[in-house]
C-alpha positions as CSV (number, residue, x, y, z in Angstrom):
1,M,71.6,120.5,89.8
2,R,72.3,124.5,89.6
3,V,74.7,126.0,87.5
4,I,76.9,128.5,88.9
5,S,76.6,132.3,87.1
6,I,79.3,132.7,84.5
7,S,80.5,135.8,86.8
8,T,81.3,133.6,89.5
9,L,83.2,130.9,87.5
10,C,85.3,134.3,86.3
11,K,86.0,135.1,89.7
12,M,87.1,131.7,90.8
13,Q,89.6,131.5,87.7
14,Q,90.9,135.0,87.7
15,K,93.7,134.2,90.0
16,I,94.7,130.9,88.1
17,A,94.5,133.3,84.7
18,D,96.7,135.9,86.6
19,K,99.6,133.3,87.3
20,I,99.3,131.8,84.0
21,F,99.8,135.5,82.3
22,M,102.8,136.0,85.0
23,D,104.3,132.6,84.3
24,F,104.3,133.2,80.6
25,K,105.3,137.1,80.8
26,Y,108.3,136.5,83.4
27,T,109.8,133.2,82.9
28,S,112.1,131.8,80.3
29,P,110.7,129.8,77.4
30,N,110.3,125.9,78.0
31,S,110.7,126.6,81.9
32,I,108.8,124.3,84.5
33,E,106.7,127.3,85.2
34,Q,105.4,127.7,81.7
35,L,104.9,124.2,81.3
36,Q,103.0,123.7,84.5
37,S,101.0,127.0,83.2
38,L,100.1,125.1,80.2
39,I,98.8,122.3,82.1
40,T,96.7,124.4,84.1
41,F,95.2,126.3,81.3
42,N,94.2,123.3,79.7
43,D,92.7,122.3,83.0
44,S,90.7,125.6,82.9
45,I,89.5,125.0,79.7
46,I,88.3,121.7,80.6
47,R,86.8,123.3,83.5
48,W,84.8,125.7,81.1
49,F,83.7,122.7,78.7
50,F,82.2,120.9,81.9
51,Y,80.4,124.5,82.8
52,L,79.1,125.2,79.5
53,T,78.0,121.7,79.0
54,E,75.9,121.8,82.1
55,A,74.6,125.2,81.5
56,N,73.4,124.2,78.2
57,K,71.4,121.2,79.9
58,E,69.8,123.4,82.5
59,F,68.8,125.7,79.7
60,K,67.6,122.6,77.9
61,N,65.6,121.6,80.7
62,R,64.3,124.7,81.5
63,T,63.1,125.6,78.2
64,A,61.2,122.1,77.9
65,V,59.4,122.9,81.1
66,E,58.5,126.2,79.9
67,D,57.2,124.4,76.4
68,E,55.1,122.1,78.4
69,T,53.6,124.7,80.7
70,Y,52.7,126.7,77.3
71,A,51.5,123.7,75.3
72,K,49.0,122.4,78.1
73,P,45.4,123.9,77.3
74,Q,44.3,126.3,80.0
75,S,41.2,125.5,82.0
76,V,38.8,127.8,82.7
């Protein structure tokens, strides 16, 4: 599985972040919009958790392959 770039994920979430900001700036406290934005914000944090977990796995796998490559004796 190939992990998307961090900049791609940021671009994907830009509209979501903008909406969350606007809902908190222009709606009354405890409004339905703010509550929905908190749910959306929570979902966004979960998405980042999974992204970072997968990116870390990919990094570890890539590092392990590189370690194996360098550990093998070179034949002449």
